Backbone atoms as SQL, in Angstrom:
CREATE TABLE atoms (id INTEGER PRIMARY KEY, chain TEXT, resi INTEGER, resn TEXT, atom TEXT, x REAL, y REAL, z REAL);
INSERT INTO atoms VALUES
  (1, 'A', 1, 'MET', 'N', -31.407, -12.582, -19.678),
  (2, 'A', 1, 'MET', 'CA', -30.680, -11.425, -20.182),
  (3, 'A', 1, 'MET', 'C', -29.308, -11.330, -19.540),
  (4, 'A', 2, 'ILE', 'N', -29.239, -11.445, -18.209),
  (5, 'A', 2, 'ILE', 'CA', -27.951, -11.331, -17.517),
  (6, 'A', 2, 'ILE', 'C', -27.024, -12.463, -17.942),
  (7, 'A', 3, 'ALA', 'N', -27.541, -13.658, -18.078),
  (8, 'A', 3, 'ALA', 'CA', -26.697, -14.780, -18.492),
  (9, 'A', 3, 'ALA', 'C', -26.088, -14.509, -19.863),
  (10, 'A', 4, 'GLY', 'N', -26.864, -13.919, -20.777),
  (11, 'A', 4, 'GLY', 'CA', -26.327, -13.586, -22.093),
  (12, 'A', 4, 'GLY', 'C', -25.217, -12.560, -22.013),
  (13, 'A', 5, 'LEU', 'N', -25.357, -11.569, -21.156),
  (14, 'A', 5, 'LEU', 'CA', -24.306, -10.565, -20.974),
  (15, 'A', 5, 'LEU', 'C', -23.041, -11.194, -20.402),
  (16, 'A', 6, 'LEU', 'N', -23.198, -12.118, -19.471),
  (17, 'A', 6, 'LEU', 'CA', -22.032, -12.782, -18.889),
  (18, 'A', 6, 'LEU', 'C', -21.276, -13.588, -19.939),
  (19, 'A', 7, 'LEU', 'N', -21.989, -14.224, -20.845),
  (20, 'A', 7, 'LEU', 'CA', -21.334, -15.012, -21.886),
  (21, 'A', 7, 'LEU', 'C', -20.569, -14.118, -22.860),
  (22, 'A', 8, 'MET', 'N', -21.053, -12.892, -23.064),
  (23, 'A', 8, 'MET', 'CA', -20.406, -11.986, -24.000),
  (24, 'A', 8, 'MET', 'C', -19.173, -11.320, -23.392),
  (25, 'A', 9, 'ALA', 'N', -19.062, -11.259, -22.067),
  (26, 'A', 9, 'ALA', 'CA', -17.930, -10.612, -21.405),
  (27, 'A', 9, 'ALA', 'C', -16.678, -11.474, -21.574),
  (28, 'A', 10, 'ALA', 'N', -15.545, -10.803, -21.639),
  (29, 'A', 10, 'ALA', 'CA', -14.279, -11.530, -21.741),
  (30, 'A', 10, 'ALA', 'C', -14.018, -12.268, -20.427),
  (31, 'A', 11, 'ALA', 'N', -13.410, -13.411, -20.541),
  (32, 'A', 11, 'ALA', 'CA', -13.095, -14.194, -19.351),
  (33, 'A', 11, 'ALA', 'C', -12.036, -13.473, -18.525),
  (34, 'A', 12, 'ALA', 'N', -12.227, -13.496, -17.237),
  (35, 'A', 12, 'ALA', 'CA', -11.243, -12.901, -16.330),
  (36, 'A', 12, 'ALA', 'C', -10.011, -13.794, -16.256),
  (37, 'A', 13, 'PRO', 'N', -8.857, -13.212, -15.970),
  (38, 'A', 13, 'PRO', 'CA', -7.674, -14.052, -15.747),
  (39, 'A', 13, 'PRO', 'C', -7.919, -14.970, -14.555),
  (40, 'A', 14, 'PRO', 'N', -7.189, -16.057, -14.471),
  (41, 'A', 14, 'PRO', 'CA', -7.373, -16.952, -13.326),
  (42, 'A', 14, 'PRO', 'C', -6.923, -16.283, -12.031),
  (43, 'A', 15, 'MET', 'N', -7.530, -16.691, -10.952),
  (44, 'A', 15, 'MET', 'CA', -7.187, -16.202, -9.623),
  (45, 'A', 15, 'MET', 'C', -5.712, -16.493, -9.326),
  (46, 'A', 16, 'VAL', 'N', -5.102, -15.609, -8.538),
  (47, 'A', 16, 'VAL', 'CA', -3.726, -15.808, -8.082),
  (48, 'A', 16, 'VAL', 'C', -3.747, -15.793, -6.562),
  (49, 'A', 17, 'VAL', 'N', -3.152, -16.798, -5.937),
  (50, 'A', 17, 'VAL', 'CA', -3.034, -16.854, -4.482),
  (51, 'A', 17, 'VAL', 'C', -1.568, -16.627, -4.141),
  (52, 'A', 18, 'ILE', 'N', -1.322, -15.663, -3.255),
  (53, 'A', 18, 'ILE', 'CA', 0.044, -15.254, -2.945),
  (54, 'A', 18, 'ILE', 'C', 0.272, -15.373, -1.444),
  (55, 'A', 19, 'ASP', 'N', 1.354, -16.016, -1.050),
  (56, 'A', 19, 'ASP', 'CA', 1.761, -16.088, 0.352),
  (57, 'A', 19, 'ASP', 'C', 2.771, -14.968, 0.580),
  (58, 'A', 20, 'GLU', 'N', 2.491, -14.075, 1.515),
  (59, 'A', 20, 'GLU', 'CA', 3.361, -12.920, 1.703),
  (60, 'A', 20, 'GLU', 'C', 4.806, -13.313, 2.004),
  (61, 'A', 21, 'LYS', 'N', 5.023, -14.485, 2.596),
  (62, 'A', 21, 'LYS', 'CA', 6.399, -14.884, 2.906),
  (63, 'A', 21, 'LYS', 'C', 7.239, -15.061, 1.643),
  (64, 'A', 22, 'ASP', 'N', 6.585, -15.241, 0.503),
  (65, 'A', 22, 'ASP', 'CA', 7.302, -15.373, -0.765),
  (66, 'A', 22, 'ASP', 'C', 7.647, -14.019, -1.383),
  (67, 'A', 23, 'THR', 'N', 7.211, -12.920, -0.753),
  (68, 'A', 23, 'THR', 'CA', 7.407, -11.587, -1.324),
  (69, 'A', 23, 'THR', 'C', 8.248, -10.679, -0.438),
  (70, 'A', 24, 'VAL', 'N', 8.752, -11.180, 0.681),
  (71, 'A', 24, 'VAL', 'CA', 9.382, -10.349, 1.706),
  (72, 'A', 24, 'VAL', 'C', 10.824, -9.980, 1.354),
  (73, 'A', 25, 'ARG', 'N', 11.181, -8.744, 1.722),
  (74, 'A', 25, 'ARG', 'CA', 12.572, -8.299, 1.617),
  (75, 'A', 25, 'ARG', 'C', 12.801, -7.129, 2.564),
  (76, 'A', 26, 'GLU', 'N', 14.019, -7.001, 3.031),
  (77, 'A', 26, 'GLU', 'CA', 14.412, -5.886, 3.893),
  (78, 'A', 26, 'GLU', 'C', 14.925, -4.772, 2.997),
  (79, 'A', 27, 'GLU', 'N', 14.412, -3.567, 3.211),
  (80, 'A', 27, 'GLU', 'CA', 14.834, -2.430, 2.394),
  (81, 'A', 27, 'GLU', 'C', 14.491, -1.122, 3.086),
  (82, 'A', 28, 'ALA', 'N', 15.151, -0.069, 2.663),
  (83, 'A', 28, 'ALA', 'CA', 14.780, 1.263, 3.138),
  (84, 'A', 28, 'ALA', 'C', 13.397, 1.594, 2.591),
  (85, 'A', 29, 'PRO', 'N', 12.574, 2.290, 3.368),
  (86, 'A', 29, 'PRO', 'CA', 11.254, 2.672, 2.864),
  (87, 'A', 29, 'PRO', 'C', 11.381, 3.638, 1.684),
  (88, 'A', 30, 'PRO', 'N', 10.347, 3.703, 0.854),
  (89, 'A', 30, 'PRO', 'CA', 10.384, 4.622, -0.282),
  (90, 'A', 30, 'PRO', 'C', 10.281, 6.086, 0.147),
  (91, 'A', 31, 'HIS', 'N', 10.613, 6.957, -0.762),
  (92, 'A', 31, 'HIS', 'CA', 10.447, 8.404, -0.601),
  (93, 'A', 31, 'HIS', 'C', 11.301, 8.964, 0.537),
  (94, 'A', 32, 'GLY', 'N', 12.602, 8.729, 0.432),
  (95, 'A', 32, 'GLY', 'CA', 13.532, 9.325, 1.377),
  (96, 'A', 32, 'GLY', 'C', 14.441, 8.342, 2.076),
  (97, 'A', 33, 'ALA', 'N', 14.172, 7.051, 1.975),
  (98, 'A', 33, 'ALA', 'CA', 15.018, 6.030, 2.602),
  (99, 'A', 33, 'ALA', 'C', 15.282, 6.366, 4.072),
  (100, 'A', 34, 'ILE', 'N', 14.224, 6.653, 4.822),
  (101, 'A', 34, 'ILE', 'CA', 14.343, 7.023, 6.227),
  (102, 'A', 34, 'ILE', 'C', 14.239, 5.754, 7.065),
  (103, 'A', 35, 'GLY', 'N', 15.351, 5.274, 7.574),
  (104, 'A', 35, 'GLY', 'CA', 15.364, 4.059, 8.379),
  (105, 'A', 35, 'GLY', 'C', 15.276, 2.809, 7.513),
  (106, 'A', 36, 'MET', 'N', 14.807, 1.721, 8.133),
  (107, 'A', 36, 'MET', 'CA', 14.676, 0.436, 7.439),
  (108, 'A', 36, 'MET', 'C', 13.268, -0.114, 7.623),
  (109, 'A', 37, 'SER', 'N', 12.922, -1.033, 6.715),
  (110, 'A', 37, 'SER', 'CA', 11.596, -1.638, 6.763),
  (111, 'A', 37, 'SER', 'C', 11.647, -3.052, 6.225),
  (112, 'A', 38, 'THR', 'N', 10.599, -3.787, 6.525),
  (113, 'A', 38, 'THR', 'CA', 10.366, -5.087, 5.918),
  (114, 'A', 38, 'THR', 'C', 9.231, -4.879, 4.927),
  (115, 'A', 39, 'ALA', 'N', 9.497, -5.148, 3.657),
  (116, 'A', 39, 'ALA', 'CA', 8.509, -4.930, 2.593),
  (117, 'A', 39, 'ALA', 'C', 7.945, -6.263, 2.125),
  (118, 'A', 40, 'TYR', 'N', 6.636, -6.301, 1.986),
  (119, 'A', 40, 'TYR', 'CA', 5.920, -7.441, 1.410),
  (120, 'A', 40, 'TYR', 'C', 5.244, -6.906, 0.157),
  (121, 'A', 41, 'ARG', 'N', 5.884, -7.071, -0.977),
  (122, 'A', 41, 'ARG', 'CA', 5.368, -6.524, -2.241),
  (123, 'A', 41, 'ARG', 'C', 4.435, -7.569, -2.853),
  (124, 'A', 42, 'ILE', 'N', 3.305, -7.736, -2.201),
  (125, 'A', 42, 'ILE', 'CA', 2.385, -8.836, -2.477),
  (126, 'A', 42, 'ILE', 'C', 1.879, -8.814, -3.912),
  (127, 'A', 43, 'SER', 'N', 1.383, -7.688, -4.376),
  (128, 'A', 43, 'SER', 'CA', 0.804, -7.658, -5.719),
  (129, 'A', 43, 'SER', 'C', 1.850, -7.806, -6.817),
  (130, 'A', 44, 'ASP', 'N', 3.125, -7.611, -6.505),
  (131, 'A', 44, 'ASP', 'CA', 4.159, -7.838, -7.521),
  (132, 'A', 44, 'ASP', 'C', 4.160, -9.292, -8.004),
  (133, 'A', 45, 'ALA', 'N', 3.633, -10.193, -7.172),
  (134, 'A', 45, 'ALA', 'CA', 3.580, -11.609, -7.556),
  (135, 'A', 45, 'ALA', 'C', 2.389, -11.920, -8.466),
  (136, 'A', 46, 'ALA', 'N', 1.488, -10.974, -8.643),
  (137, 'A', 46, 'ALA', 'CA', 0.356, -11.162, -9.552),
  (138, 'A', 46, 'ALA', 'C', 0.775, -10.712, -10.951),
  (139, 'A', 47, 'PRO', 'N', 0.520, -11.520, -11.964),
  (140, 'A', 47, 'PRO', 'CA', 0.948, -11.134, -13.305),
  (141, 'A', 47, 'PRO', 'C', 0.241, -9.877, -13.816),
  (142, 'A', 48, 'ALA', 'N', 0.952, -9.132, -14.633),
  (143, 'A', 48, 'ALA', 'CA', 0.352, -7.958, -15.300),
  (144, 'A', 48, 'ALA', 'C', -0.547, -8.470, -16.418),
  (145, 'A', 49, 'PRO', 'N', -1.544, -7.752, -16.797),
  (146, 'A', 49, 'PRO', 'CA', -1.889, -6.449, -16.235),
  (147, 'A', 49, 'PRO', 'C', -2.674, -6.612, -14.945),
  (148, 'A', 50, 'ARG', 'N', -2.477, -5.687, -14.027),
  (149, 'A', 50, 'ARG', 'CA', -3.273, -5.637, -12.802),
  (150, 'A', 50, 'ARG', 'C', -3.616, -4.181, -12.529),
  (151, 'A', 51, 'ALA', 'N', -4.778, -3.952, -11.974),
  (152, 'A', 51, 'ALA', 'CA', -5.287, -2.597, -11.811),
  (153, 'A', 51, 'ALA', 'C', -4.867, -1.943, -10.503),
  (154, 'A', 52, 'MET', 'N', -4.291, -2.724, -9.558),
  (155, 'A', 52, 'MET', 'CA', -3.964, -2.126, -8.276),
  (156, 'A', 52, 'MET', 'C', -2.715, -2.734, -7.663),
  (157, 'A', 53, 'GLU', 'N', -2.191, -2.017, -6.680),
  (158, 'A', 53, 'GLU', 'CA', -1.081, -2.505, -5.868),
  (159, 'A', 53, 'GLU', 'C', -1.615, -2.772, -4.473),
  (160, 'A', 54, 'PHE', 'N', -1.119, -3.860, -3.867),
  (161, 'A', 54, 'PHE', 'CA', -1.501, -4.245, -2.515),
  (162, 'A', 54, 'PHE', 'C', -0.229, -4.710, -1.837),
  (163, 'A', 55, 'ARG', 'N', 0.127, -4.029, -0.739),
  (164, 'A', 55, 'ARG', 'CA', 1.398, -4.308, -0.088),
  (165, 'A', 55, 'ARG', 'C', 1.252, -4.241, 1.420),
  (166, 'A', 56, 'ARG', 'N', 2.195, -4.885, 2.091),
  (167, 'A', 56, 'ARG', 'CA', 2.345, -4.692, 3.529),
  (168, 'A', 56, 'ARG', 'C', 3.754, -4.188, 3.738),
  (169, 'A', 57, 'ARG', 'N', 3.899, -3.230, 4.628),
  (170, 'A', 57, 'ARG', 'CA', 5.227, -2.721, 4.956),
  (171, 'A', 57, 'ARG', 'C', 5.290, -2.564, 6.469),
  (172, 'A', 58, 'VAL', 'N', 6.381, -3.047, 7.046),
  (173, 'A', 58, 'VAL', 'CA', 6.628, -2.891, 8.468),
  (174, 'A', 58, 'VAL', 'C', 7.758, -1.883, 8.608),
  (175, 'A', 59, 'LEU', 'N', 7.421, -0.714, 9.158),
  (176, 'A', 59, 'LEU', 'CA', 8.424, 0.321, 9.384),
  (177, 'A', 59, 'LEU', 'C', 9.096, 0.046, 10.728),
  (178, 'A', 60, 'HIS', 'N', 10.418, -0.162, 10.689),
  (179, 'A', 60, 'HIS', 'CA', 11.163, -0.413, 11.916),
  (180, 'A', 60, 'HIS', 'C', 11.235, 0.882, 12.730),
  (181, 'A', 61, 'LYS', 'N', 11.687, 0.783, 13.960),
  (182, 'A', 61, 'LYS', 'CA', 11.731, 1.940, 14.865),
  (183, 'A', 61, 'LYS', 'C', 12.424, 3.129, 14.197),
  (184, 'A', 62, 'GLY', 'N', 11.732, 4.266, 14.165),
  (185, 'A', 62, 'GLY', 'CA', 12.268, 5.501, 13.603),
  (186, 'A', 62, 'GLY', 'C', 12.150, 5.632, 12.095),
  (187, 'A', 63, 'ALA', 'N', 11.614, 4.625, 11.417),
  (188, 'A', 63, 'ALA', 'CA', 11.530, 4.649, 9.950),
  (189, 'A', 63, 'ALA', 'C', 10.297, 5.417, 9.478),
  (190, 'A', 64, 'ALA', 'N', 10.350, 5.843, 8.218),
  (191, 'A', 64, 'ALA', 'CA', 9.224, 6.586, 7.645),
  (192, 'A', 64, 'ALA', 'C', 9.173, 6.413, 6.140),
  (193, 'A', 65, 'ILE', 'N', 7.971, 6.443, 5.611),
  (194, 'A', 65, 'ILE', 'CA', 7.750, 6.655, 4.182),
  (195, 'A', 65, 'ILE', 'C', 7.676, 8.168, 4.055),
  (196, 'A', 66, 'GLY', 'N', 8.683, 8.752, 3.442),
  (197, 'A', 66, 'GLY', 'CA', 8.790, 10.206, 3.398),
  (198, 'A', 66, 'GLY', 'C', 7.648, 10.856, 2.635),
  (199, 'A', 67, 'GLU', 'N', 7.448, 12.128, 2.921),
  (200, 'A', 67, 'GLU', 'CA', 6.380, 12.874, 2.258),
  (201, 'A', 67, 'GLU', 'C', 6.629, 12.917, 0.756),
  (202, 'A', 68, 'HIS', 'N', 5.555, 12.669, 0.005),
  (203, 'A', 68, 'HIS', 'CA', 5.629, 12.619, -1.451),
  (204, 'A', 68, 'HIS', 'C', 4.240, 12.891, -2.038),
  (205, 'A', 69, 'PRO', 'N', 4.184, 13.493, -3.220),
  (206, 'A', 69, 'PRO', 'CA', 2.875, 13.714, -3.851),
  (207, 'A', 69, 'PRO', 'C', 2.342, 12.406, -4.428),
  (208, 'A', 70, 'ILE', 'N', 1.035, 12.234, -4.349),
  (209, 'A', 70, 'ILE', 'CA', 0.413, 11.050, -4.956),
  (210, 'A', 70, 'ILE', 'C', -0.512, 11.481, -6.085),
  (211, 'A', 71, 'ALA', 'N', -0.580, 10.642, -7.122),
  (212, 'A', 71, 'ALA', 'CA', -1.400, 10.929, -8.303),
  (213, 'A', 71, 'ALA', 'C', -2.559, 9.939, -8.388),
  (214, 'A', 72, 'HIS', 'N', -3.051, 9.519, -7.218),
  (215, 'A', 72, 'HIS', 'CA', -4.152, 8.557, -7.104),
  (216, 'A', 72, 'HIS', 'C', -4.599, 8.559, -5.648),
  (217, 'A', 73, 'ASP', 'N', -5.751, 8.016, -5.352),
  (218, 'A', 73, 'ASP', 'CA', -6.132, 7.790, -3.964),
  (219, 'A', 73, 'ASP', 'C', -5.281, 6.640, -3.430),
  (220, 'A', 74, 'GLU', 'N', -5.023, 6.646, -2.129),
  (221, 'A', 74, 'GLU', 'CA', -4.173, 5.630, -1.511),
  (222, 'A', 74, 'GLU', 'C', -4.706, 5.366, -0.108),
  (223, 'A', 75, 'VAL', 'N', -4.572, 4.126, 0.365),
  (224, 'A', 75, 'VAL', 'CA', -5.067, 3.743, 1.679),
  (225, 'A', 75, 'VAL', 'C', -3.923, 3.170, 2.500),
  (226, 'A', 76, 'TYR', 'N', -3.777, 3.649, 3.745),
  (227, 'A', 76, 'TYR', 'CA', -2.862, 3.074, 4.739),
  (228, 'A', 76, 'TYR', 'C', -3.738, 2.498, 5.848),
  (229, 'A', 77, 'TYR', 'N', -3.626, 1.187, 6.089),
  (230, 'A', 77, 'TYR', 'CA', -4.369, 0.523, 7.163),
  (231, 'A', 77, 'TYR', 'C', -3.364, -0.009, 8.173),
  (232, 'A', 78, 'VAL', 'N', -3.526, 0.318, 9.447),
  (233, 'A', 78, 'VAL', 'CA', -2.577, -0.095, 10.481),
  (234, 'A', 78, 'VAL', 'C', -2.966, -1.457, 11.052),
  (235, 'A', 79, 'VAL', 'N', -2.046, -2.419, 10.906),
  (236, 'A', 79, 'VAL', 'CA', -2.225, -3.758, 11.456),
  (237, 'A', 79, 'VAL', 'C', -1.742, -3.789, 12.903),
  (238, 'A', 80, 'SER', 'N', -0.545, -3.220, 13.155),
  (239, 'A', 80, 'SER', 'CA', 0.001, -3.173, 14.510),
  (240, 'A', 80, 'SER', 'C', 0.969, -2.010, 14.617),
  (241, 'A', 81, 'GLY', 'N', 1.239, -1.604, 15.858),
  (242, 'A', 81, 'GLY', 'CA', 2.122, -0.478, 16.103),
  (243, 'A', 81, 'GLY', 'C', 1.371, 0.839, 15.998),
  (244, 'A', 82, 'GLU', 'N', 2.133, 1.926, 16.081),
  (245, 'A', 82, 'GLU', 'CA', 1.551, 3.262, 15.985),
  (246, 'A', 82, 'GLU', 'C', 2.340, 4.085, 14.989),
  (247, 'A', 83, 'GLY', 'N', 1.630, 4.995, 14.326),
  (248, 'A', 83, 'GLY', 'CA', 2.289, 5.848, 13.356),
  (249, 'A', 83, 'GLY', 'C', 1.632, 7.205, 13.281),
  (250, 'A', 84, 'GLU', 'N', 2.372, 8.134, 12.693),
  (251, 'A', 84, 'GLU', 'CA', 1.845, 9.467, 12.454),
  (252, 'A', 84, 'GLU', 'C', 1.794, 9.682, 10.954),
  (253, 'A', 85, 'VAL', 'N', 0.591, 9.865, 10.426),
  (254, 'A', 85, 'VAL', 'CA', 0.389, 10.086, 9.002),
  (255, 'A', 85, 'VAL', 'C', 0.271, 11.578, 8.750),
  (256, 'A', 86, 'VAL', 'N', 0.739, 12.011, 7.577),
  (257, 'A', 86, 'VAL', 'CA', 0.619, 13.413, 7.189),
  (258, 'A', 86, 'VAL', 'C', 0.030, 13.478, 5.789),
  (259, 'A', 87, 'SER', 'N', -0.855, 14.444, 5.586),
  (260, 'A', 87, 'SER', 'CA', -1.422, 14.711, 4.267),
  (261, 'A', 87, 'SER', 'C', -1.566, 16.222, 4.138),
  (262, 'A', 88, 'ASP', 'N', -0.812, 16.790, 3.212),
  (263, 'A', 88, 'ASP', 'CA', -0.805, 18.245, 3.001),
  (264, 'A', 88, 'ASP', 'C', -0.615, 19.019, 4.303),
  (265, 'A', 89, 'GLY', 'N', 0.315, 18.535, 5.134),
  (266, 'A', 89, 'GLY', 'CA', 0.664, 19.222, 6.369),
  (267, 'A', 89, 'GLY', 'C', -0.200, 18.891, 7.569),
  (268, 'A', 90, 'LYS', 'N', -1.350, 18.244, 7.360),
  (269, 'A', 90, 'LYS', 'CA', -2.214, 17.848, 8.471),
  (270, 'A', 90, 'LYS', 'C', -1.747, 16.492, 8.988),
  (271, 'A', 91, 'ARG', 'N', -1.534, 16.389, 10.302),
  (272, 'A', 91, 'ARG', 'CA', -1.007, 15.169, 10.913),
  (273, 'A', 91, 'ARG', 'C', -2.054, 14.503, 11.794),
  (274, 'A', 92, 'ALA', 'N', -1.988, 13.168, 11.858),
  (275, 'A', 92, 'ALA', 'CA', -2.891, 12.405, 12.719),
  (276, 'A', 92, 'ALA', 'C', -2.168, 11.140, 13.177),
  (277, 'A', 93, 'MET', 'N', -2.438, 10.730, 14.404),
  (278, 'A', 93, 'MET', 'CA', -1.890, 9.477, 14.932),
  (279, 'A', 93, 'MET', 'C', -2.806, 8.324, 14.514),
  (280, 'A', 94, 'LEU', 'N', -2.178, 7.207, 14.154),
  (281, 'A', 94, 'LEU', 'CA', -2.912, 5.997, 13.780),
  (282, 'A', 94, 'LEU', 'C', -2.493, 4.853, 14.688),
  (283, 'A', 95, 'ARG', 'N', -3.472, 4.043, 15.080),
  (284, 'A', 95, 'ARG', 'CA', -3.245, 2.849, 15.890),
  (285, 'A', 95, 'ARG', 'C', -3.873, 1.652, 15.174),
  (286, 'A', 96, 'PRO', 'N', -3.640, 0.433, 15.672),
  (287, 'A', 96, 'PRO', 'CA', -4.204, -0.747, 15.021),
  (288, 'A', 96, 'PRO', 'C', -5.702, -0.618, 14.775),
  (289, 'A', 97, 'GLY', 'N', -6.110, -0.986, 13.572),
  (290, 'A', 97, 'GLY', 'CA', -7.511, -0.926, 13.168),
  (291, 'A', 97, 'GLY', 'C', -7.911, 0.396, 12.543),
  (292, 'A', 98, 'MET', 'N', -6.997, 1.372, 12.541),
  (293, 'A', 98, 'MET', 'CA', -7.310, 2.678, 11.949),
  (294, 'A', 98, 'MET', 'C', -6.792, 2.740, 10.516),
  (295, 'A', 99, 'THR', 'N', -7.467, 3.541, 9.704),
  (296, 'A', 99, 'THR', 'CA', -7.136, 3.697, 8.289),
  (297, 'A', 99, 'THR', 'C', -7.025, 5.168, 7.944),
  (298, 'A', 100, 'ALA', 'N', -6.032, 5.500, 7.133),
  (299, 'A', 100, 'ALA', 'CA', -5.952, 6.843, 6.548),
  (300, 'A', 100, 'ALA', 'C', -6.282, 6.694, 5.071),
  (301, 'A', 101, 'TYR', 'N', -7.335, 7.380, 4.622),
  (302, 'A', 101, 'TYR', 'CA', -7.685, 7.415, 3.202),
  (303, 'A', 101, 'TYR', 'C', -7.110, 8.714, 2.664),
  (304, 'A', 102, 'LEU', 'N', -6.158, 8.604, 1.751),
  (305, 'A', 102, 'LEU', 'CA', -5.411, 9.744, 1.232),
  (306, 'A', 102, 'LEU', 'C', -5.841, 10.010, -0.210),
  (307, 'A', 103, 'TYR', 'N', -5.960, 11.283, -0.568),
  (308, 'A', 103, 'TYR', 'CA', -6.560, 11.647, -1.848),
  (309, 'A', 103, 'TYR', 'C', -5.553, 12.081, -2.904),
  (310, 'A', 104, 'ASP', 'N', -5.902, 11.799, -4.140),
  (311, 'A', 104, 'ASP', 'CA', -5.163, 12.199, -5.330),
  (312, 'A', 104, 'ASP', 'C', -4.767, 13.673, -5.227),
  (313, 'A', 105, 'GLY', 'N', -3.490, 13.958, -5.441),
  (314, 'A', 105, 'GLY', 'CA', -3.001, 15.329, -5.431),
  (315, 'A', 105, 'GLY', 'C', -2.400, 15.771, -4.108),
  (316, 'A', 106, 'ALA', 'N', -2.575, 14.995, -3.040),
  (317, 'A', 106, 'ALA', 'CA', -2.037, 15.360, -1.732),
  (318, 'A', 106, 'ALA', 'C', -0.559, 14.992, -1.646),
  (319, 'A', 107, 'VAL', 'N', 0.135, 15.624, -0.713),
  (320, 'A', 107, 'VAL', 'CA', 1.511, 15.256, -0.360),
  (321, 'A', 107, 'VAL', 'C', 1.399, 14.491, 0.950),
  (322, 'A', 108, 'VAL', 'N', 1.792, 13.206, 0.938),
  (323, 'A', 108, 'VAL', 'CA', 1.528, 12.305, 2.052),
  (324, 'A', 108, 'VAL', 'C', 2.798, 11.604, 2.530),
  (325, 'A', 109, 'GLY', 'N', 2.734, 11.068, 3.733),
  (326, 'A', 109, 'GLY', 'CA', 3.810, 10.254, 4.287),
  (327, 'A', 109, 'GLY', 'C', 3.350, 9.671, 5.607),
  (328, 'A', 110, 'ILE', 'N', 4.155, 8.756, 6.157),
  (329, 'A', 110, 'ILE', 'CA', 3.821, 8.167, 7.461),
  (330, 'A', 110, 'ILE', 'C', 5.118, 7.786, 8.157),
  (331, 'A', 111, 'ARG', 'N', 5.130, 7.980, 9.491),
  (332, 'A', 111, 'ARG', 'CA', 6.308, 7.722, 10.315),
  (333, 'A', 111, 'ARG', 'C', 5.931, 6.790, 11.462),
  (334, 'A', 112, 'GLN', 'N', 6.804, 5.823, 11.730),
  (335, 'A', 112, 'GLN', 'CA', 6.635, 4.938, 12.877),
  (336, 'A', 112, 'GLN', 'C', 6.809, 5.751, 14.147),
  (337, 'A', 113, 'ARG', 'N', 5.964, 5.478, 15.147),
  (338, 'A', 113, 'ARG', 'CA', 6.054, 6.111, 16.464),
  (339, 'A', 113, 'ARG', 'C', 5.972, 5.021, 17.526),
  (340, 'A', 114, 'GLY', 'N', 6.517, 5.271, 18.687),
  (341, 'A', 114, 'GLY', 'CA', 6.422, 4.311, 19.782),
  (342, 'A', 114, 'GLY', 'C', 7.505, 3.258, 19.729),
  (343, 'A', 115, 'GLU', 'N', 7.335, 2.226, 20.557),
  (344, 'A', 115, 'GLU', 'CA', 8.348, 1.173, 20.711),
  (345, 'A', 115, 'GLU', 'C', 8.198, 0.030, 19.712),
  (346, 'A', 116, 'GLU', 'N', 7.001, -0.217, 19.252),
  (347, 'A', 116, 'GLU', 'CA', 6.717, -1.361, 18.375),
  (348, 'A', 116, 'GLU', 'C', 6.820, -0.947, 16.903),
  (349, 'A', 117, 'PRO', 'N', 7.335, -1.828, 16.035),
  (350, 'A', 117, 'PRO', 'CA', 7.319, -1.513, 14.598),
  (351, 'A', 117, 'PRO', 'C', 5.888, -1.235, 14.128),
  (352, 'A', 118, 'LEU', 'N', 5.780, -0.439, 13.076),
  (353, 'A', 118, 'LEU', 'CA', 4.481, -0.076, 12.491),
  (354, 'A', 118, 'LEU', 'C', 4.226, -0.960, 11.274),
  (355, 'A', 119, 'SER', 'N', 3.207, -1.818, 11.362),
  (356, 'A', 119, 'SER', 'CA', 2.843, -2.707, 10.258),
  (357, 'A', 119, 'SER', 'C', 1.628, -2.133, 9.543),
  (358, 'A', 120, 'LEU', 'N', 1.783, -1.873, 8.245),
  (359, 'A', 120, 'LEU', 'CA', 0.748, -1.236, 7.425),
  (360, 'A', 120, 'LEU', 'C', 0.360, -2.103, 6.248),
  (361, 'A', 121, 'ILE', 'N', -0.899, -2.042, 5.869),
  (362, 'A', 121, 'ILE', 'CA', -1.351, -2.512, 4.560),
  (363, 'A', 121, 'ILE', 'C', -1.516, -1.253, 3.717),
  (364, 'A', 122, 'ILE', 'N', -0.980, -1.263, 2.511),
  (365, 'A', 122, 'ILE', 'CA', -1.049, -0.108, 1.615),
  (366, 'A', 122, 'ILE', 'C', -1.653, -0.572, 0.300),
  (367, 'A', 123, 'ALA', 'N', -2.656, 0.164, -0.173),
  (368, 'A', 123, 'ALA', 'CA', -3.304, -0.181, -1.443),
  (369, 'A', 123, 'ALA', 'C', -3.536, 1.087, -2.255),
  (370, 'A', 124, 'TYR', 'N', -3.319, 0.962, -3.567),
  (371, 'A', 124, 'TYR', 'CA', -3.547, 2.084, -4.482),
  (372, 'A', 124, 'TYR', 'C', -3.658, 1.557, -5.904),
  (373, 'A', 125, 'PRO', 'N', -4.313, 2.315, -6.794),
  (374, 'A', 125, 'PRO', 'CA', -4.475, 1.853, -8.180),
  (375, 'A', 125, 'PRO', 'C', -3.195, 2.068, -8.988),
  (376, 'A', 126, 'ASN', 'N', -3.022, 1.219, -9.961),
  (377, 'A', 126, 'ASN', 'CA', -1.957, 1.433, -10.952),
  (378, 'A', 126, 'ASN', 'C', -2.446, 2.433, -11.990),
  (379, 'A', 127, 'PRO', 'N', -1.540, 3.198, -12.564),
  (380, 'A', 127, 'PRO', 'CA', -1.970, 4.064, -13.669),
  (381, 'A', 127, 'PRO', 'C', -2.441, 3.207, -14.844),
  (382, 'A', 128, 'PRO', 'N', -3.340, 3.719, -15.661),
  (383, 'A', 128, 'PRO', 'CA', -3.884, 2.922, -16.774),
  (384, 'A', 128, 'PRO', 'C', -2.810, 2.289, -17.662),
  (385, 'A', 129, 'LYS', 'N', -1.709, 2.991, -17.961),
  (386, 'A', 129, 'LYS', 'CA', -0.701, 2.412, -18.858),
  (387, 'A', 129, 'LYS', 'C', -0.015, 1.194, -18.226),
  (388, 'A', 130, 'ALA', 'N', 0.050, 1.109, -16.874),
  (389, 'A', 130, 'ALA', 'CA', 0.659, -0.051, -16.210),
  (390, 'A', 130, 'ALA', 'C', -0.255, -1.278, -16.253),
  (391, 'A', 131, 'ARG', 'N', -1.521, -1.060, -16.576),
  (392, 'A', 131, 'ARG', 'CA', -2.487, -2.154, -16.616),
  (393, 'A', 131, 'ARG', 'C', -2.441, -2.919, -17.922),
  (394, 'A', 132, 'GLN', 'N', -1.749, -2.379, -18.916),
  (395, 'A', 132, 'GLN', 'CA', -1.768, -2.995, -20.247),
  (396, 'A', 132, 'GLN', 'C', -0.760, -4.098, -20.360);
């Protein structure tokens, strides 16, 4: 039965392997252009349609992704450095290995803290119309 269902399903697109070094650029962070960052727009290298975004961003000293409303759940995972995340006015410090799970409808942002740049993995879904 399961084999028959698998045969009836549409074939998935082929896998895409992306090296982050092919996606890197220096730019001001989004939502306020506070300071500078190194952006790795990894999922931009995957052909559309795609259901999610997956990125790495390194916030340089004093940089921030400014507070902004989100219309989806979003995840910030800290690879290195320290940062202060905010969601609807509630603040928390993040260190390597910590994750902030942010919810649809919240106003969120994150700021680099300390001496070391803040390296984050950021993931969130694309809106349905972007998947087509």
